[in-house]
C-alpha positions in Angstrom: 51.3 68.1 152.5 51.3 70.8 149.7 51.6 68.0 147.1 48.6 66.2 148.5 46.5 69.4 148.7 47.4 70.2 145.1 46.4 66.7 144.0 43.1 66.9 145.8 42.4 70.2 144.2 43.2 68.8 140.8 40.8 65.9 141.3 38.1 68.3 142.3 38.6 70.4 139.2 38.6 67.4 137.0 35.2 66.3 138.2 33.8 69.8 137.3 35.0 69.6 133.7 32.5 68.3 131.3 33.3 65.7 128.8 33.2 68.3 125.9 35.7 70.5 127.7 37.9 67.5 128.3 38.0 66.6 124.7 38.8 70.2 123.8 41.7 70.5 126.2 43.2 67.2 125.0 43.1 68.5 121.4 44.8 71.7 122.5 47.5 69.8 124.3 48.1 67.5 121.3 48.3 70.5 119.0 50.8 72.3 121.3 52.9 69.1 121.5 53.0 69.0 117.7 54.0 72.6 117.5 56.8 72.1 120.2 58.1 69.1 118.2 58.2 71.2 114.9 59.7 74.1 116.7 62.5 71.9 118.0 63.1 70.7 114.4 63.2 74.3 113.2 65.7 75.1 115.9 68.0 72.6 114.1 67.4 74.0 110.7 64.8 71.3 109.7 61.3 72.1 108.5 58.4 70.5 110.2 54.9 69.6 109.0 53.2 72.4 111.0 56.0 74.9 111.1 58.3 75.4 108.2 60.2 78.1 106.3 58.4 80.1 103.7 59.8 79.9 100.1 59.0 83.6 99.6 61.9 85.9 100.5 61.5 87.8 103.7 58.4 85.9 104.9 60.1 84.0 107.7 58.4 80.9 109.0 54.8 79.7 108.2 52.7 78.3 111.1 49.6 76.1 110.7 46.8 78.3 112.0 44.6 75.3 112.8 47.0 74.4 115.6 47.8 77.9 116.5 44.7 80.0 116.1 45.9 82.8 118.3 48.3 85.4 117.0 50.2 85.5 120.3 51.0 81.8 119.8 52.2 82.5 116.2 54.4 85.3 117.4 55.9 83.1 120.1 56.6 80.3 117.6 58.3 82.7 115.2 60.4 84.0 118.0 61.5 80.5 118.9 62.2 79.7 115.2 64.6 82.6 115.1 67.1 80.2 116.8 66.9 78.0 113.7 67.5 81.0 111.5 70.5 82.0 113.6 71.7 78.4 113.6 71.5 78.2 109.8 73.6 81.4 109.5 76.3 79.8 111.7 76.3 76.4 109.9 76.6 78.2 106.6 80.1 79.3 107.6 81.3 76.4 109.8 79.3 73.4 108.6 80.9 70.2 107.3 79.1 70.0 104.0 80.2 71.4 100.6 77.7 74.2 100.9 79.5 75.8 103.8 81.5 79.0 103.3 84.4 77.4 105.1 84.6 74.7 102.3 84.3 77.3 99.6 87.0 79.6 101.0 89.6 76.8 101.0 92.2 76.1 103.6 92.8 78.9 106.1 94.2 78.0 109.5 92.7 80.9 111.3 89.2 80.3 109.7 89.5 76.6 110.4 90.3 77.4 114.1 87.3 79.8 114.3 85.0 77.2 112.8 86.3 74.6 115.2 85.5 77.0 118.1 82.0 77.6 116.7 81.4 73.9 116.5 82.4 73.5 120.1 79.9 76.2 121.1 77.2 74.5 118.9 77.9 71.3 120.8 76.4 72.9 123.9 73.4 74.0 121.8 73.0 70.4 120.5 73.0 69.2 124.1 70.3 71.6 125.0 68.2 70.5 122.1 68.6 66.9 123.2 67.4 67.7 126.7 64.4 69.6 125.3 63.4 66.8 123.0 63.6 64.3 126.0 61.2 66.6 127.9 58.9 66.9 125.0 58.8 63.1 124.7 58.1 62.8 128.4 55.1 65.1 128.1 53.5 62.9 125.5 54.2 59.6 127.3 51.4 57.1 127.6 52.7 55.3 130.7 49.8 54.6 133.0 51.9 54.7 136.2 52.8 58.3 135.7 50.4 60.7 137.5 48.7 63.3 135.4 49.9 66.1 137.7 53.5 65.1 137.3 53.0 64.9 133.5 51.5 68.4 133.6 54.5 69.7 135.5 57.1 68.1 133.2 55.3 68.7 129.9 57.3 71.1 127.6 55.1 73.9 126.5 55.9 76.8 124.1 56.2 79.2 127.1 58.7 76.9 128.9 60.6 76.5 125.6 60.9 80.2 125.3 62.3 80.5 128.8 64.8 77.7 128.2 66.1 79.2 125.0 66.6 82.9 126.2 70.3 82.6 127.0 71.2 80.3 124.1 69.5 82.7 121.8 71.8 85.5 122.8 74.8 83.3 122.3 73.6 82.3 118.9 73.0 85.9 118.0 76.6 86.7 118.9 78.0 83.8 116.9 75.8 84.6 113.9 77.1 88.2 114.0 80.6 86.9 114.0 79.9 84.7 111.0 78.2 87.6 109.1 81.2 89.8 109.7 83.6 87.2 108.4 81.6 85.9 105.4 81.0 88.9 103.1 84.6 90.0 102.5 86.2 86.6 102.8 88.6 87.8 105.4 91.2 85.5 106.8 94.3 85.5 108.9 95.1 88.6 110.8 92.2 90.5 109.2 89.8 88.0 110.6 91.4 88.3 114.0 91.1 92.1 113.8 87.4 91.7 113.2 87.0 89.4 116.2 89.2 91.7 118.3 87.0 94.7 117.5 83.9 92.8 118.6 85.4 91.9 122.0 84.9 95.5 123.1 81.4 94.7 124.2 79.6 95.9 127.3 77.8 92.7 128.2 80.1 90.4 130.2 78.6 87.2 128.9 78.9 88.3 125.3 82.4 89.6 125.8 83.4 86.3 127.4 82.1 84.4 124.5 83.8 86.6 121.9 87.1 86.5 123.8 86.9 82.7 123.9 86.3 82.5 120.1 89.1 85.0 119.4 91.5 83.1 121.7 90.9 79.8 119.9 90.9 81.4 116.4 94.3 83.1 117.2 96.1 80.0 118.2 97.5 79.2 114.6 98.8 82.8 114.3 100.5 82.7 117.7 102.1 79.4 116.8 103.6 80.9 113.7 104.6 84.1 115.6 106.4 82.0 118.2 108.4 80.1 115.6 109.3 83.4 113.8 110.4 85.3 117.0 112.3 82.4 118.6 113.8 80.7 115.5 113.1 82.9 112.5 111.1 80.1 110.8 108.1 80.4 108.6 105.5 77.7 107.8 105.2 76.5 104.2 102.4 78.3 102.3 101.1 80.0 105.4 99.0 82.7 103.9 97.4 83.6 107.2 100.5 84.9 108.8 101.4 88.6 108.3 105.0 87.8 107.4 105.9 86.0 104.2 109.0 85.0 102.2 109.2 86.3 98.6 111.9 84.1 97.1 114.0 81.1 97.9 117.2 81.7 99.8 119.3 80.2 97.0 118.0 82.8 94.5 119.0 85.8 96.6 122.0 87.4 94.8 123.3 89.7 97.6 123.0 90.3 101.3 121.2 93.6 100.7 118.6 91.9 98.6 118.2 89.3 101.3 117.7 91.9 104.0 115.4 94.2 102.0 113.4 91.8 99.8 113.5 88.3 101.3 110.8 88.9 104.0 107.9 91.2 103.7 104.8 92.3 105.7 101.3 91.6 104.7 99.8 94.8 106.0 96.3 93.6 105.5 97.0 90.5 107.7 98.4 92.3 110.7 96.1 91.8 113.7 94.9 94.9 115.4 96.3 93.6 118.8 99.9 93.2 117.4 101.6 96.4 118.5 104.8 96.7 116.3 104.8 94.3 113.3 107.9 96.0 111.8 109.9 95.2 114.9 108.7 91.6 114.8 109.7 91.4 111.1 113.2 92.9 111.8 113.7 90.4 114.6 113.2 87.4 112.4 115.1 89.0 109.6 118.1 89.5 111.9 118.0 85.8 112.9 117.9 84.7 109.3 120.5 87.2 108.2 122.9 85.9 110.8 122.2 82.3 109.8 122.3 82.6 106.0 124.7 85.6 105.4 127.0 85.6 108.4 127.3 81.9 108.9 126.1 81.9 112.5 124.2 78.8 113.7 122.3 80.4 116.5 121.9 84.1 117.2 120.7 83.3 120.7 122.1 80.9 123.2 120.9 77.4 123.6 118.0 78.5 125.8 116.4 80.7 123.2 113.4 78.5 123.3 113.4 78.4 127.0 110.1 78.2 128.9 110.5 81.5 130.6 111.9 85.0 129.9 112.7 87.9 132.2 111.1 91.3 132.2 114.3 93.3 133.3 117.4 93.9 131.3 119.3 91.0 132.7 120.8 88.7 130.1 119.5 85.2 129.7 122.9 83.6 130.3 123.2 85.3 133.7 120.0 83.8 135.1 121.0 81.2 137.5 117.7 80.3 139.1 114.7 80.8 137.0 112.4 79.0 139.3 112.9 81.7 142.0 113.1 84.7 139.8 110.4 87.3 140.6 109.8 88.6 137.1 109.6 85.2 135.5 106.8 84.8 132.9 106.0 81.7 130.9 106.7 82.1 127.2 103.8 79.8 126.3 101.4 82.2 128.1 102.9 85.2 126.2 101.9 83.7 122.9 98.2 83.9 123.5 95.4 86.4 122.9 95.2 89.1 125.6 98.9 89.2 126.6 100.0 92.0 124.3 102.1 93.9 126.9 104.1 90.8 127.7 104.5 90.0 124.0 105.8 93.5 123.3 108.3 93.1 126.2 109.6 89.8 124.8 109.8 91.2 121.2 111.7 94.2 122.4 114.2 92.2 124.5 114.8 89.7 121.7 115.2 92.5 119.1 117.7 94.3 121.2 119.8 91.2 121.6 119.5 90.2 118.0 120.5 93.6 116.7 123.4 93.8 119.2 124.7 90.5 117.9 124.3 91.5 114.3 125.9 94.9 114.6 128.8 93.4 116.6 129.4 90.8 114.0 129.6 93.4 111.2 131.7 95.9 113.1 133.9 93.2 114.7 137.1 91.6 113.7 135.4 88.9 111.6 133.8 91.1 108.9 135.4 94.6 109.7 132.9 96.9 108.1 134.8 100.0 109.1 137.9 98.8 107.2 135.9 98.3 104.0 134.5 101.8 104.4 138.0 103.2 104.9 139.2 101.5 101.8 136.3 102.9 99.8 137.0 106.4 101.1 140.7 106.2 100.4 140.6 104.7 96.9 137.2 105.3 95.3 136.7 108.8 96.9 140.5 109.5 96.4 140.8 110.7 100.0 144.3 109.2 100.3 146.5 111.9 98.8 149.7 110.0 98.1 147.8 107.1 96.6 145.9 109.5 94.3 149.1 111.1 93.0 150.7 107.8 92.3 147.6 106.3 90.8 147.0 109.2 88.4 150.7 109.2 87.3 150.9 105.5 86.6 147.5 105.3 84.9 148.5 108.2 82.7 151.5 106.2 81.6 149.5 103.1 80.9 146.8 104.9 78.9 149.2 106.7 76.5 148.7 106.0 72.8 152.1 104.3 72.7 151.3 101.9 75.5 149.8 98.4 75.0 146.1 98.2 74.3 144.1 98.5 77.5 141.8 95.7 76.4 144.6 93.2 75.7 145.9 90.8 78.3 149.2 92.7 78.6 147.5 96.1 78.8 145.2 95.0 81.6 148.1 93.5 83.4 150.0 96.8 83.1 147.1 98.7 84.5 146.6 96.4 87.4 150.4 96.6 88.0 150.1 100.3 88.1 147.3 100.2 90.6 149.2 97.7 92.7 152.3 99.8 92.6 150.3 102.9 93.7 148.9 100.9 96.7 152.4 99.6 97.7 154.0 103.0 97.3 151.5 104.8 99.5 149.9 104.6 102.9 147.0 102.7 101.3 149.0 99.6 101.9 147.8 99.7 105.5 144.2 99.0 104.5 143.9 95.3 105.0 140.7 94.8 102.8 141.9 96.8 99.8 143.7 94.5 97.5 141.2 91.6 97.9 138.2 93.8 96.9 139.6 96.4 94.6 138.9 96.1 90.9 140.1 97.9 87.8 137.5 99.2 85.2 138.6 100.0 81.7 136.2 102.1 79.5 136.6 102.8 75.8 134.9 105.9 74.3 134.4 106.1 70.6 132.9 109.3 69.2 133.2 110.8 65.7 135.9 108.4 64.6 138.2 109.2 67.5 139.0 106.7 70.2 139.9 107.4 73.8 140.5 105.2 76.7 139.9 105.8 80.4 140.4 103.7 83.5 139.1 103.7 87.0 138.7 101.7 90.2 135.8 99.6 91.4 135.1 97.8 94.6 133.5 94.3 95.2 132.5 94.0 98.8 132.1 90.5 100.1 129.1 89.1 102.0 127.7 90.3 104.3 129.4 93.7 103.8 127.3 94.2 100.7 124.2 94.7 102.8 125.7 98.2 103.7 127.7 98.8 100.6 124.8 97.7 98.4 124.6 98.0 94.5 122.9 101.4 94.6 125.6 102.7 96.9 128.4 101.2 94.7 126.9 102.9 91.6 127.1 106.2 93.4 130.6 105.5 94.5 131.6 104.9 90.9 130.0 108.1 89.8 131.9 110.0 92.5 135.1 108.3 91.6 134.8 109.2 88.0 134.2 112.8 88.8 137.1 113.0 91.3 139.5 111.0 89.1 138.7 113.4 86.2 139.7 116.4 88.3 142.8 114.6 89.5 143.9 113.9 85.9 143.4 117.5 84.9 145.4 118.6 88.0 148.2 116.2 87.0 148.2 117.5 83.4 148.5 121.1 84.6 151.4 120.1 86.9 153.1 118.2 84.1 152.7 121.2 81.8 154.2 123.5 84.3 157.0 121.1 85.0 157.7 120.9 81.2 157.7 124.7 81.0 160.1 125.2 83.8 162.5 122.5 82.5 162.6 124.1 79.1 162.5 127.7 80.3 166.2 128.5 79.4 165.7 127.2 75.9 162.4 129.0 75.5 164.0 132.3 76.5 166.0 132.2 73.2 162.9 132.0 71.1 161.3 135.1 69.3 159.4 137.6 71.4 156.0 136.7 70.0 156.5 133.1 71.1 157.6 134.1 74.5 154.5 136.4 74.8 152.3 133.4 74.0 154.0 131.3 76.6 153.7 134.0 79.2 150.0 134.4 78.5 149.6 130.6 78.6 151.5 130.4 81.9 149.1 133.0 83.5 146.1 131.0 82.1 147.6 127.8 83.5 147.8 129.4 86.9 144.1 130.4 86.8 143.2 126.9 85.8 145.3 125.4 88.6 143.6 127.6 91.2 140.2 126.5 90.1 141.2 122.8 90.0 142.9 123.0 93.4 139.9 124.8 94.9 137.6 122.1 93.5 139.8 119.4 95.0 139.8 121.0 98.4 136.1 121.3 98.3 135.8 117.5 97.4 138.1 116.7 100.3 136.2 118.9 102.7 132.9 117.3 101.8 134.3 113.8 102.3 136.1 114.5 105.6 133.2 116.4 107.2 130.6 113.7 106.3 133.0 110.9 107.3 133.3 112.3 110.8 129.5 112.2 111.1 129.4 108.7 109.7 131.9 107.4 112.2 129.8 108.7 115.1 126.6 107.3 113.7 128.2 103.9 113.2 129.3 103.8 116.8 125.8 104.7 118.0 124.1 102.3 115.5 121.9 99.8 117.3 120.5 97.9 114.3 121.4 97.0 110.8 118.9 99.5 109.3 120.6 102.3 111.2 124.0 101.2 109.8 122.5 101.2 106.3 120.8 104.5 106.8 123.9 106.2 108.2 126.1 105.0 105.3 123.5 106.0 102.7 123.1 109.4 104.3 126.8 109.9 104.3 127.2 108.9 100.7 124.2 110.9 99.5 125.4 114.1 101.3 128.9 113.7 99.7 127.3 113.2 96.3 125.1 116.2 96.7 128.1 118.4 97.6 130.4 116.9 94.9 128.0 116.3 92.1 125.8 119.4 92.9 122.6 117.5 92.5 120.2 118.4 95.4 117.5 116.1 94.0 119.8 113.1 94.4 118.4 110.1 96.3 119.3 106.5 96.5 116.7 103.9 95.5 116.3 102.7 99.0 113.4 102.2 101.4 110.5 104.7 101.5 111.6 106.2 104.8 115.1 107.0 103.6 115.6 110.7 102.9 119.1 112.1 102.9 119.8 115.3 104.7 119.7 117.9 102.0 122.0 120.8 102.8 121.0 122.8 99.7 118.7 125.7 100.6 115.7 126.9 98.7 117.7 130.0 97.6 119.9 127.8 95.4 117.6 126.0 93.1 118.2 122.6 91.4 118.6 124.3 88.0 121.4 126.5 89.4 123.1 123.4 90.8 122.9 121.5 87.5 124.1 124.6 85.6 127.1 124.9 88.0 127.9 121.3 87.6 127.9 121.5 83.9 130.1 124.6 84.0 132.7 122.9 86.2 132.8 119.9 83.9 133.2 122.3 80.9 136.0 124.1 82.7 137.9 120.9 83.4 137.5 119.9 79.7 138.9 123.3 78.6 141.8 123.0 81.0 142.6 119.5 79.7 142.4 120.7 76.1 144.7 123.6 77.0 147.3 121.3 78.6 147.5 119.2 75.5 147.7 122.2 73.1 150.4 123.9 75.3 152.5 120.8 75.4 152.3 120.5 71.7 153.1 124.2 71.2 156.2 124.0 73.4 157.5 120.9 71.7 156.9 122.4 68.2 158.5 125.7 69.2 161.6 124.0 70.3 161.8 121.9 67.2 161.3 125.0 65.0 164.2 126.6 66.7 166.5 123.7 65.6 165.1 123.3 62.1 165.8 126.6 60.3 165.1 125.1 56.8 161.4 124.4 57.7 160.6 127.6 59.5 157.7 128.4 57.1 155.9 125.2 57.9 156.5 125.5 61.6 155.4 129.1 61.6 152.0 128.1 60.1 151.7 125.2 62.6 152.6 127.4 65.5 150.1 130.1 64.3 147.3 127.5 64.2 148.3 126.3 67.7 148.3 129.8 69.0 144.8 130.3 67.7 143.5 127.1 69.3 145.4 128.1 72.6 143.7 131.5 72.7 140.4 129.8 72.0 140.8 127.3 74.9 141.9 130.1 77.2 139.0 132.3 76.2 136.5 129.4 76.7 138.0 128.7 80.1 137.9 132.3 81.2 134.3 132.7 80.0 133.3 129.5 81.9 135.2 130.7 85.0 133.5 134.0 84.9 130.1 132.4 84.7 131.0 130.2 87.7 131.9 133.2 89.7 128.7 135.0 88.8 126.6 132.0 89.7 128.3 131.6 93.0 128.0 135.2 93.9 124.2 135.2 93.4 123.7 132.2 95.7 123.2 132.2 99.5 123.8 128.5 99.9 125.9 127.2 102.7 126.9 124.2 100.6 128.8 126.4 98.2 129.8 129.4 100.5 133.1 127.8 101.4 133.8 126.9 97.9 133.0 130.5 96.6 135.0 132.2 99.3 138.1 130.0 98.8 137.8 130.3 95.0 137.6 134.1 95.1 140.5 134.2 97.6 142.6 132.0 95.3 141.9 134.1 92.2 142.6 137.3 94.1 145.9 136.0 95.5 146.9 134.8 92.1 146.1 138.1 90.3 147.8 140.1 93.0 150.9 137.9 92.7 
């Protein structure tokens, strides 16, 4: 009934309209139909004949005023054409042509996924345009059977077009804003995902839903790469979007330490904002690859490491009997998706704990025996094995005598290694299982001012994967400590040999003139003072090694990851070096977060430490020179006693030796006095034990 009444009313109104008004209305309807057609073209980025883009910058769209005489119609048309402007901004990034920004930026998996998601959203926009065009065509239909009232109701006007495009316009604004945020800085990978993630914090539910949908689809390539890295330690070839990358080929890595520290790195700029702990993710994949390439393990996890589910509690994967009925079961495929950061963190933490546990157990276990290697380094390079040190110094001294074979000849090197092998077999160091296979002999020749001297020492060649803890920087510091400790041991051995020679020849020396006996008595007292200093220095070395070794053993037992093992060993070695070498500024060339515990207080400056170290080296040199001169003096004095016809020559020679002996004693006493003065002015705990013991030793010796 309502439809019939409306039709009757329409017929009555038509009769009242004059012929001129009818012509005017038809012209207006035809003009609006043309404007609607052009607006639909502009919404697709195509210029029409009546509505088109202005060539002048900032002018927007130009409208034919003959068809749109009213400003309200012009404003409505320009508002509708804003969809075309938004559309062109989107197509500029994700279009298929060569002018698109996606084409210019090259291949980026994340950007490609985002463009694909934008095209899917534009497909809905294209479908809307098709519906609107069909309605516009229906409004201009010339079919006679169609009633004018029905045509009037279905005709697409500018006002109806504005109503139809209100919601799509908001979606296009959101998509255009995303394109504008991505385009200027050419962001890609995790940086692009961070931009999208920041925009998802929106108050409008519809806009937030659209942005979450775009981010989810754009993040799919990153989550695929993340899944391969976490579960298998694999990286895609030339994947520049992922925030982890490989620096070199596995075959070119020369040591396990270089593999662990330099093989895989983080791209900080590519880490998405919703990834909580990228360093933990990096270490997880590094542990898997380290076990595979350096430890020879095929699979760090069990065969179900790529299982479809994981468990939120601490229960081991191998103990799960019925995953289908487990209450805390979560699909792994659902974890690797945008919006599941808590579950992803849980999975990464559980896998990291298991990977680190397997890696630490392998290094500390019976297969690689890290602790045995560290014991061998302590016993032989830090000379903490007393009986081995005594035998080593005695046998090396015999091999390096001027009368012995050249140390650089085949026989000389064989003699030196035989001496080292005999020292190992003759001491408790033989119990160290890894010693003989890794121990090396180093021979150094020093030529200065025409004089040639030879020295020998020990070195260590740790096998893989032990060299990840005992790395090249640590070995260099071990060699430096070994040279310092071995030099002190040689001086102590020379002092003991000199005293032994003096005691063996004491009865013959008592028959010599009084002035010679006076020189020998004065030399014996000086030798005692030197022996006290050298022994106090040796006790200080042993105390530094033993105290820090106890801490190292505790930290290795508590170590839960490879980085903690490396840090514990580096801290142990650095603290020993600081106390032995007296260098408070000493640091290993390790990662940025490494900083050894520095026990040197501010009251004892670095300059004072370096001065004390130089004084100790000078004191050892003076003691060594004194031993050589005293040995020569005793031998020449005994020879002069048996050669009465050459007493004049021997007297001159002995006089010169006495002068040099007095000079060496004076230099040592002066250096010793400076050491005592420097120690008495310091309040450092690192040197308090050494100062107290040294003063007590000197007081006891003087009193005796």
